[in-house]
N, C-alpha and C positions, 0 to 999 in steps of 0.2 A: 528440391528444397520445398518443404511444406510450411506454409505460413497460415494455414487454416486453423480455426479453433479446434481443440480436441473434441471428440465425440463424448457424449454423456458416459461417465464411468462411475456410477454409484455415488457413495457418500462424499467422495472428494469433489466430484462435479457439483453436488448440492452445496457443499461448503463454499466453493469458489463462486457459485451463482449467488449465494447469500451475501458474500462480500460485495459483489457488484451491485446487487439490489440495495443493500444497506447504504452503500456509498451514494447511489443515485437518489435515494430517498433523502439522505442527509444533505446533498447538494441542492435538491429541490426545496427542502425546508429552509435551508440557508437563504435561498433566493427570496422566499416568502418573508422571512424575518427581516432581511435588508430592505425589501420594498415596504413592508409595514412600518419599519423604523423611519424611513425617509418620509413617508406620507404623514406619520404622526408628528414628526419633528417640524414639518412644514405647517402643521396645524398648531404648533406650540404645545404639543402634548408629549411629555417625556415619560411614556408609559413603560418603556423597557430600557431602563438605564444601563443594563449590562449587555445590550444587544451587540455591540462591537466585540466585546470579550467573548460572548457566546459564539458569534460568527467565526472568530479566530479559532476557537477550539473545534468547532464543527468542521472547518476547513482542514485542520490538522488530522482529525479523526478520519474524515472521508478520504483524504489523500492516502493515508497509510493503509486503510482497509481496502481501498480500490486497487492499489499497486499489485497485490498478488493475483487478483482477478484479471487485471489487464495483461499481466505476463502470461497467465494461463490461456487467455484468448489470443495470444500472439499480437497484442495491440501495442506493445512497447515499441519505442523508436528503434529502428534497425538501420544502421548506416552500412549498407551493403555495396556501396559504389566500388570500394576496393576489393571486397570479397568476391564480387561477381567477375573480376578479372582473372580469378584463379579457377582451375578445374574443380569439379565436384569433390574430389578426394581432399583437396586443400581446404575447400569451403567447410567440409565436415570437421577437419582438425580445428579450424578457426571457431566453428560453432561450439565444439567441445571445450575449447579454451575459454570462450566467453561465458559459457554456462558454468564452468568450474570457477572462474573468477567471480561471477555473480553469486554462486553458492558460498564461496569463501567470504566475500564482503558482507553478504547478508547474515551469515552465521556469526561473524564478529559483531555486527550491528545488534543482532538479537542478544548475544551474550552481554554486550555492553549495556543494552537497554535493561536487561534483567538485573545487572549489577547496580545501575543507577536507581532502578525501582526499589531494590532491597535497601540501599543506603538511605534513600529518601524516606522509606517506610520506617526503618529503625531509628532514624533521627527525629521522626515526627514532623518533618518539614510541612509547612502549610503555605498555600498560595493566598496572598492577601491582595485582592484587587476589588473589583465590584462584587465578584463572587469569592467566597472563601471555601477552600476544600483542600484535602491532602495533596501534596505535590506529586506523590507517586502515581496518582491517577493519570497524570500527563504522560507517563512512561508506558502505560498499558497499550494504547494504540500502536505505538512504535514497536513494542515487543511483539504484539500479535502480527502486525504487518511484516516485520522483518523475519519472524519465525515462519510465517506462511510463504514468504518469498524464498527463504532457504529451502523449504520443502518443495516448492515449485521448481527451483533450479535443480534440486536433486532428482526430481521426476524427469526433467528434461535431459539431465545427464544419463539417467537410466535408459530413456528412449533413444538417446544418441547411440548407446552401446548395444541395446537389444534389437533395434530395428535397422541399424546401420544407415540411418538417414538423418539429415539435418532437421532439427525441430525448430 
């Protein structure tokens, strides 16, 4: 059973690395924003009135963009207590099943995200909070993340069948 991160494989590796780097930078900026907001509020300065809203959006974006990178690195949670009770051949079947299920769920999520994005765009829906922007913008990170997760699960399925080992 191989749980190590895949070796560098060209443009796809670069894409996944960019997802990880983007998310890390976003989480870092989010920490700076929250810290700055707390310090300024304690000084009775409301310099960034939309800071909570911005932080919420940053959290959503960073999470959905980090998910494909995390799966690519083999960093997702694996509950293998039960799987380890079985011989390697059954473990492989379980891995294929889990990767196929992940592929299916993420493909449906990507399709639904695209559908929601299109509906929101065609209706011209707008988010009215501290910030005002088109509602479909909120669907973009979910669409990108779920599409990349679908691609990563497909890659894992391909590896399951081409190398005959559990990925």
